[in-house]
C-alpha positions as CSV (number, residue, x, y, z in Angstrom):
1,M,-4.0,6.5,-9.3
2,P,-2.6,7.5,-12.6
3,R,-0.7,5.0,-14.7
4,L,3.1,5.3,-14.3
5,S,5.6,5.2,-17.1
6,K,7.9,2.2,-17.3
7,E,10.9,4.2,-16.1
8,K,9.0,5.4,-13.0
9,L,7.8,1.9,-12.3
10,N,11.4,0.6,-12.4
11,E,12.4,3.5,-10.1
12,L,9.7,2.8,-7.6
13,F,10.0,-1.0,-7.8
14,P,13.7,-1.8,-8.2
15,Y,13.3,-5.5,-7.1
16,E,11.4,-7.8,-9.5
17,S,10.3,-10.2,-6.7
18,F,8.9,-7.5,-4.5
19,P,5.9,-5.9,-6.3
20,I,4.4,-4.1,-3.3
21,R,5.8,-0.8,-1.9
22,M,4.9,1.0,1.3
23,E,6.2,4.5,2.2
24,W,5.7,6.3,5.5
25,R,7.3,9.0,7.6
26,D,8.8,7.8,10.9
27,G,9.9,10.7,13.1
28,G,11.8,13.0,10.7
29,S,12.8,10.4,8.1
30,D,11.0,8.7,5.3
31,K,10.8,5.0,5.3
32,I,10.3,2.7,2.3
33,A,9.7,-1.1,2.4
34,W,9.0,-3.6,-0.4
35,F,7.0,-6.8,0.1
36,Q,6.3,-10.0,-1.8
37,C,2.7,-10.4,-0.8
38,H,-0.2,-8.5,0.7
39,E,-0.1,-10.4,4.0
40,H,3.5,-9.3,4.7
41,M,2.7,-5.7,3.9
42,Q,-0.4,-5.8,6.1
43,K,1.7,-7.1,9.1
44,Q,4.1,-4.1,8.7
45,Y,1.2,-1.7,8.1
46,D,-0.4,-2.7,11.4
47,K,2.9,-2.1,13.2
48,V,3.5,1.5,11.8
49,K,-0.1,2.8,11.4
50,K,-0.8,5.6,13.8
51,P,-3.6,8.2,13.8
52,R,-3.0,10.9,11.2
53,L,0.0,9.1,9.8
54,K,0.1,9.0,6.0
55,V,1.1,5.6,4.7
56,D,1.3,5.2,0.9
57,V,0.9,1.7,-0.5
58,R,1.6,1.0,-4.2
59,Y,1.2,-2.1,-6.3
60,K,3.4,-2.7,-9.3
61,D,0.5,-4.6,-10.9
62,P,-3.1,-3.6,-10.0
63,S,-4.2,-7.2,-10.0
64,L,-2.2,-7.8,-6.8
65,K,-4.3,-5.3,-4.9
66,P,-6.9,-7.2,-2.7
67,E,-10.6,-6.5,-3.3
68,E,-12.1,-4.0,-1.0
69,K,-14.6,-5.2,1.5
70,P,-18.2,-4.2,0.6
71,K,-19.5,-1.4,2.7
72,R,-22.3,-2.2,5.1
73,K,-25.7,-0.9,4.1
74,R,-27.4,1.2,6.7
75,R,-30.7,0.0,8.0
76,A,-33.6,2.2,7.3
77,N,-35.3,3.5,10.4
78,S,-38.9,2.3,10.3
């Protein structure tokens, strides 16, 4: 994701204590929610996630983003 300007960051994250933002489309309307921690965001994400539904999650500070799980290595067929 490209770095955002300070003005754009302030526009996307208007609340200082809520550094995580999630956007999704529910029916015909766009929904936006802000969260204090990744666990709260994950709980809401699990509620709204449906197949082929685009959910955009942004972090004000990239250090808040949890590490991705390592991908499993495929076993070689012998």
